[in-house]
N, C-alpha and C positions, 0 to 999 in steps of 0.2 A: 431543530437539530435532530438528525436521525441516528439511531443506534440499532441497526438491524440485528435481530436474533439470528443464530445460526452461523454467525461469523466469529472469528477470533480477532483480538485487538492487541497491539503492542502499546507500551507506554510512550512510544515515539509517534503514535497516531497513524500507524499503518493498520489496515484490515487484511484478513486472510480468509478466503473462501476455500474450503477443502473438499476435493472430490477424489477419493481414493488416496493416492500418494502425490497428487498434484495440488499445489497451493497457488491460487490466483491472489495477487497482491495489489492493493491500491491505498490511497490515503483517505482518511475518514472525512466525514462531513465537517467535523470540528476543524480539522487541519486545513481543508480547502477554504473554509470561512476565514480562518486566521490569516492565511496567505493572501487572500484577495484574488484579483483576476490573474489566473495562470496564463502566461504568455509563451512558455517554452518548457519542454521536458527533454532530459537526456537520460535515455533508458539503457539498461545493459544489453549486450549482444545476445541473441539466441545462441545457446550452447555454452555460454560463459558460466563458470562456477560462481556461486555466491556463498558467503560465509554468514552464519547467523549473527545478526546485530552489527554487521559491517556495512558501510555505505556502498551502495551499488547503483544509485541513480540520483538525479537532481530534478527538482521542480522549481522553475523560476516564475515569480509573479511580479506584479507591478511594485510590490513592497520589498521582496527579498529573494534570495536563492536558498532553498532548503535541501539538505541531503535526505535521501530516502534510504532507510536501512532494511536489509533483508530480515524479515521476522523468522525465517527458517533457512536452513542450509540446503544446498542442492545445486541443480543445474537449471539454468533458464531454458525453458522449452517453448515460450511464446512471449512476444512483446506486442503491445498495442500500438502498431504503426500508425493507426488513424490519428493518434495524438500529435503527430508531426504537423499535420495540416489543421487540426482542431484541438489545441490544448485546452480550450475552454470547456471541453467535455468533462474535465476533472471537476470544474465548478458546477456544471449543470447536472451531472449524474455520477457522483463519486463512487457509488456502489454498483454501477452498471457499465455504461459506455466509457466511463472514465477510469477503468482498471488500468494498471500500469504494465505488469508482467506476470508470467506464471512460472513456477518452479517445480521441477520433479524433486521432491524432498529426499534427501539422503538419510534423514533420521526423523521419522514422524513424531518421535517423542519431543522434538523441538516445540511442538504445539502446546505441550504441558505448561510452558512458561508464559503463555499468552492468556489474556483475559477474555471472559465472555462479555456479552453486551451489558449486563447489569454492572459488572465490575468496571468496565470502561466508562459507562455513564457516570458512575460514582467518582471516578478519577477526574473526569472533565468538569463535573458540577462542583467538586470541592476546590478545583482550580488551584 
């Protein structure tokens, strides 16, 4: 199970990579493992507003459908369209090619409520 340093994590198992005021979002290694084989994703539209901790996407696996929550508020500036044809990228490379969408943050202080890698690892391992 991977918990890369330098990312922020939500209790709902999303990760955030921050570059300036842009936040790239995906689901964690723990989440993709719990879901099983991902077969479909429903991502937000580019330009759509997202509200912190509100559902904005879905990931469907052979086991279930899971809502994806925006860990930060802002406007969607990019979506990973490659997942339409290859949703399994989420399982194969959750922190790289399996990213979901990117948000231009409206309030970077939203990051203050997210965990670092050590805190997220403790959350997952305490289960």
